[in-house]
N, C-alpha and C positions, 0 to 999 in steps of 0.2 A: 190467066197464063198457065199452060200445063207444064207439068214438072219436066217432060222431056225436053222442053225447049229452054231450060233453064241451067243446066249444069255448069255452063262457063261462068254463069251469073253468082254462083254460090261461093263465098269466101271460104278459106281454110279455117277449121275448127278444131279444138281439141276435145269437144264433147261429141255428141252422136246426131248425125244428120241424115235423116231418112227421106228419100224421094217416095211420092205416091203412097203416104203412110195412112193406113186405115184408122179413122178415129172412132168408130162406134164402139170398140172395146174399151176406149177411154172415157166414154160419157155414160151416165147413169141411165139414159133412155136405151142404150145399145142400139142405136140407129144412126145413119148418116153416112156420107160418103168419106173419101180420102183427103187429107191435106196434100196440096202439091209437095209441100216439105214440112217435115217435122223436125225441129230442132230442140235437143236436150243439151243446154250447155253444162261444160264442166264446172264453171264457178262463174261470178259475176264479171271478172275480167274477159272470159271468154265470150260471155253474152255480148258486153260492150264493145269488145273489138269486131264482133260479127255483125252487129247492126251498123257500127260505123263504116264498115266495108260494103255492107249490102246495098244493092242498087235502091235508091230511094223510092223508084217506082214500085217496087215489090211490097204489097202490104204484109203487115205483121200483126198476128193476133197471140194473145197469151191464154194458155188453158191450164186449169187448175184440176180439180177432181171431175170436172165436166157435169157438176150436180145440179145446176140451174141453167142448162143449154141445150137448144135444139141445133145440131148439126145437119144442115140440109143435105139432101140425098146427093146433089151434085158435087159435094165437098167443098173445101175452103180454099180459095186461091191464095198463092202467095206462101208465107212461113207461119206455122203455128209453133209457138215456143212453150215448153213445158218444162217447169222448174222441177228437178229432182232432189236427190239427198243432199246435195251441196247446199240447197236453200231450204231445208226442212228442220233446221235446229231452232230451239227455243232456250233463252239463257236469260237467267235473273240479273239485272242491272243494280237494283237497289231493293229496299224493302216494299216498293209500291210498283215498280217497273219490270217489265219484260221486253226484251228484243226478240222478234220473231221473224223467222225467214219467210219468205214469200210464199214458199211451197210447204209450210208447216199446217197441220190440221187443226180445226177449231178444237177438237178433243185434246190434243196434245197441248195447245196454248192454255186451256182452262184447266187441265190437270196439272201442268207445270206451276200455274198459278196457285193452285190449292196447296201444292206442296211447299211453296214458298210463303204461304199465309198472305196472298194477294187476292182480295175479293174484288168483285166488280167485272169480272170476266167469265163469270159462269154461263152467261147467255151464249158465248160462243160454242159451248158444248153441243148446242142443238142446232148449229148451221153447218150442214154437210159440205164443206168445201175448204179451200185454203186460204191463207191471210191475203194473199194478194187478190182473191176475188172478194174477200170481206171488203178490203180497202176500196177496191175499184167501184163496188155495189153499195157501199154504206150498209153492209149486211147488218141485219138486226133482228131480235125475236125476244119475246117476253118482256116487252118493255124497254129494251136497251138497244143501242145501235153503235156502230164502229165510231161516229163522231163523238159518243160521249167518253170513249177511251183512249183514242188515238192522240199520241204527243206528235208524232210525225212519221213520215215513211220515206225510205229510199228507193228511188225508180232509175232505171235504165232508159232513157228517152230514144225515140225512134233514130235519133242521129247517133246514138252510141253514148251520148253524155250521161253521167251519173249525177243526180240531183236529189237534194232533200226537200219533201213537200209537207207543209203544214195542213191542218183540216181547213184553214183559211184558204190556201192555195187551191185545195179540192173542191171548195165551194158546194159542200154537202147539201143534198136535200134529200127526200125519202127515196131509198133505194138508188141513188144516182149520185155521181161526182163529175167533176170537169177535169178528171185524169186525161192528160194529153193524149190524142191519138196515138197508137203504136207503143205506148209506153208500157215497161214492165215493172210491176212492183217487186222488189227483190228483198226487202224486210220492211216490218214496221215496229214502231216502239209503241207499246201500249202502257198506259197507267192506270192502276185500280186504287185500293185502299187496303190498309192492314186489317186482317180479319182471321179467325181461327180456321185451320184447315177442316175442323169438323162441321163447323157453319157452313163453309163453302161447298163441302161434300153434300150436305143436306140440300142446299139450294140446287146442286147439279142434279141430285137424285130426283128432286121435285120436277126440275125441267126435263129430264129423260124420260119420266113416267108419264108427263103430259104429252110429251111429242108421241111416245108409244101408243098411248090412248088414241090420239086424234089423228094420226098421219100414216098413210099406207107405205110404211118404211120397208116391208119386205117384198115389194114390186119393182118392176122397172119403171122408175118414175123420174120426175124431176123435183125441183123445189117449188115454192108457190108459183103459180102460174101466172096469176094477175096482182097488180099492186092493189091495195085496198084504198079505194076512194076515200076522200076527206069524210070522217064520221061515219063510214059504212064499212062493212066487211064483205070482201070480194066473194068469199064461200057461200054468204047468205044470198047474194044477188043472183049467184049461179044456181043454186039450190031453188030459189023462188021462180026461176025462169024455167023449171023442170028439166033441167040438165043432169041430174044425178042419173050416173050411169049410162049417160047418153054415149054412142060409139061413132066412129068413123073408121072403117077398114078394122086394122087391129089395135086402133087407140080408143079409149074409154076415159070418161069422167069417172073418178074415184067415187065409189059409194061411201067410203069412210070418211072423205074430206074433199069437198067438192071444188076446192081450189087446187087439186093436184091432178093431173093427167097420167094416164098409166098406158104402157106397152104391154098388152095382153100377151104378147108372144110373137107374132108376126107383123107388127106395125112399122110402117116407114115413118120417116120423119115428115113426109108430106102429110100422111094420116094425122099425125100428131098436131101439126100446124093448123091443118084444115079443121080438125076438131076444135082448137082454140078459137079459131076465127068463127066458127058456128056457135060457139058459146057466147063470144062477144056479140054476135048478131041477134041471138035470142035474149041476152040480158038487156041489150039497147032497146029491143022491142017491148020487153016486159016492164021495164023500170025507167027507161030513158037514160040510163047511166051509160056511157061509153067506158068500158074496162080498157085498162092499159096493160100491155104485156110486161110482166116483171121477169120472166124466163128470157133470156138472150137468145136470139135466133140469128145464126151465121151461116155463112156460105151461099153457094150457088143452088137455086130451086131446080 
């Protein structure tokens, strides 16, 4: 549905509502089309009222840092919701617990935990995204994942209703949850354990160094492209299939870490997605393993 066909359908908001909003600048690959509408709510009540009043036929998608997402060149239909500063806070609840806004970064969560002497959340330092995305995707790294630390989250459902969900409600599996369609995670409460800030910082430094050494951080890239199959490493399957450095248009398989795709400068989202599909084809041909996408691909081709 084109944005110009929708003005009368948009509810009044206190936040910012932008038609035909370019999304490329908001995602790590720096590619892709526009959202019909981009909504940046003033607060949770603004978001709830907007979704309650919005025509149920209009699709809704939440966007965090766009670090693990391909926005297709045809743009995203309906409304993309981006949580701003009102949702980016992190506060200590008790000696082992933090309440984190859905728009808070992993670095802020882990550093706040360090300052509070709460261990067990160091792995969030290495995930380049926001709390909402971590909760939805069961984000993880270095042997830990969100289901290990989440007590509960608060979401605004597509209907506008606010609701608390437990890890059991989310039915977590590897890089997947059963978060209801169109729901937006506005906060999450994480529980760690008591530890010294010095020990926590040392673990964060170890994780940061490992990530710097192995991942193409200073490029236009996304997160891990493919899920690791049971007992196997996606990067190794890609490498063994001869895909290191493989290109399609302006997209390339990273030479540094073969489970990352790179926009070398002029790639389109179509180039990136086509490269991923070619990698999947070659891996299947070489090893018989069918790689599953971990990066979210959204919008119109």
